[in-house]
C-alpha positions in Angstrom: -20.7 -18.1 -20.8 -21.6 -21.7 -21.5 -24.8 -22.6 -23.3 -27.1 -25.3 -22.0 -29.8 -27.2 -23.8 -32.6 -29.1 -22.1 -36.0 -30.5 -22.7 -39.2 -29.4 -21.0 -39.5 -32.5 -18.8 -39.7 -32.0 -15.1 -36.3 -33.8 -14.7 -34.6 -31.5 -17.3 -36.2 -28.4 -15.8 -34.8 -29.4 -12.3 -31.4 -29.9 -13.9 -31.6 -26.4 -15.5 -32.6 -24.9 -12.1 -29.6 -26.6 -10.5 -27.3 -25.2 -13.2 -28.6 -21.6 -12.5 -28.3 -22.1 -8.7 -24.7 -23.3 -9.1 -23.9 -20.4 -11.4 -25.4 -17.9 -8.9 -23.4 -19.4 -6.0 -20.2 -19.4 -8.1 -20.9 -15.7 -9.1 -21.4 -14.7 -5.4 -18.2 -16.4 -4.4 -16.3 -14.6 -7.2 -17.9 -11.3 -6.4 -16.7 -11.7 -2.8 -13.2 -12.6 -3.9 -13.2 -9.6 -6.4 -14.2 -7.1 -3.8 -11.9 -8.4 -1.1 -9.0 -8.3 -3.6 -9.9 -4.8 -4.6 -9.8 -3.6 -1.0 -6.5 -5.4 -0.3 -4.8 -4.1 -3.4 -6.2 -0.6 -2.6 -4.4 -0.6 0.7 -1.2 -1.8 -1.0 -1.4 1.1 -3.5 -2.2 3.6 -0.8 1.0 2.6 1.1 3.0 2.8 -2.2 1.7 6.3 -2.8 2.5 7.4 0.7 5.9 5.9 0.4 6.5 7.8 -2.8 4.9 11.1 -1.9 5.6 11.5 1.8 8.2 9.1 3.1 10.7 9.4 0.3 11.5 13.0 1.5 14.3 12.3 4.1 14.5 16.0 5.0 11.2 15.9 6.8 10.9 14.9 10.5 8.3 12.1 10.4 7.3 8.7 11.7 5.9 5.8 9.8 2.7 6.1 11.8 0.5 7.1 8.8 2.0 4.5 6.5 1.4 1.7 9.1 -2.1 2.9 9.8 -3.4 2.1 6.3 -5.9 -0.7 6.6 -8.5 -2.4 4.5 -11.6 -4.5 5.1 -14.4 -6.2 3.3 -18.0 -6.8 4.6 -19.5 -9.7 2.6 -23.0 -9.0 3.9 -23.1 -5.5 2.5 -20.7 -6.3 -0.4 -18.6 -3.3 0.5 -14.8 -3.0 0.8 -12.9 -0.1 2.1 -9.4 1.3 2.4 -8.4 4.0 5.0 -6.8 5.2 8.1 -8.1 6.3 11.5 -5.4 9.0 12.0 -7.0 12.4 12.2 -4.2 14.1 10.4 -4.3 12.0 7.2 -6.7 14.5 5.6 -4.1 17.3 6.2 -1.5 15.2 4.4 -3.9 14.4 1.6 -5.2 18.0 1.1 -2.2 20.0 2.3 -2.2 22.9 4.7 -1.5 26.6 4.8 0.0 28.8 2.1 2.0 25.8 0.6 -1.2 23.7 0.4 -3.0 26.6 -1.2 -0.4 26.9 -3.9 -0.3 23.2 -4.5 -4.0 22.2 -4.0 -5.5 18.8 -4.0 -7.2 17.9 -7.3 -10.6 17.6 -5.5 -10.3 20.4 -3.0 -13.5 22.3 -2.9 -14.4 25.6 -1.2 -15.2 23.6 1.9 -11.5 22.9 2.3 -10.0 26.2 3.7 -6.3 26.8 3.5 -4.8 29.2 6.0 -3.1 32.1 4.2 -0.5 33.0 6.9 2.4 31.0 8.4 2.2 29.9 12.0 4.3 28.5 14.9 3.5 25.3 16.8 5.1 23.1 19.4 6.3 19.7 18.0 6.5 17.0 20.6 8.7 14.8 18.4 11.5 17.4 18.1 10.9 19.0 21.5 10.6 22.7 20.4 8.6 25.2 18.5 8.6 25.2 14.7 7.7 27.9 12.2 5.7 26.6 9.2 4.1 27.7 6.0 2.1 24.4 5.9 2.7 21.6 3.4 1.6 20.9 -0.1 -1.1 18.5 -0.9 0.1 14.9 -1.1 -3.0 13.2 -2.6 -2.1 9.6 -1.8 -5.7 8.4 -1.6 -6.7 10.4 -4.7 -3.9 8.7 -6.6 -4.9 5.4 -5.1 -8.4 5.8 -6.5 -7.0 6.7 -10.0 -4.7 3.7 -10.0 -7.5 1.4 -8.8 -9.5 2.2 -12.0 -7.1 0.0 -14.1 -6.5 -2.4 -11.2 -10.2 -3.2 -11.0 -10.3 -4.2 -14.6 -7.2 -6.4 -14.2 -8.5 -8.1 -11.0 -12.0 -8.6 -12.5 -10.4 -10.4 -15.5 -8.4 -12.6 -13.1 -11.4 -13.5 -10.9 -14.2 -13.7 -13.5 -12.1 -14.6 -16.5 -12.3 -12.9 -19.8 
């Protein structure tokens, strides 16, 4: 941070106030850029994690709906960014389901997340018939995104604020 010297004259004090106001405005602009870039990068990483954990398995019958649903946003009024999806089943991909999910649990699964212990049959509209399933293992794409963002945040802060 730069150092400034000034005398105690009214003109010099006005100059110091202007320097502080300019610094505050610059900081707010950089803060907005930092938070916006964090949210944007978080969405990119979430898509990368999904691609690696879910969509790399060519044996599964799936669409790219979840991958394409990952969005981000930033509210400059509240200084809050977010990354997410509005698809109801994303939590089942994240935490897993059934006996397979129970064996390969999400790193942050609590007792509130209940895994069914028996297999089940369901009708799948995409394939047009009933399927028998033991569920699926946890694919913690958002958890992994959060872990990766810890180092990304430092890198982005250095780029935006300087170091």
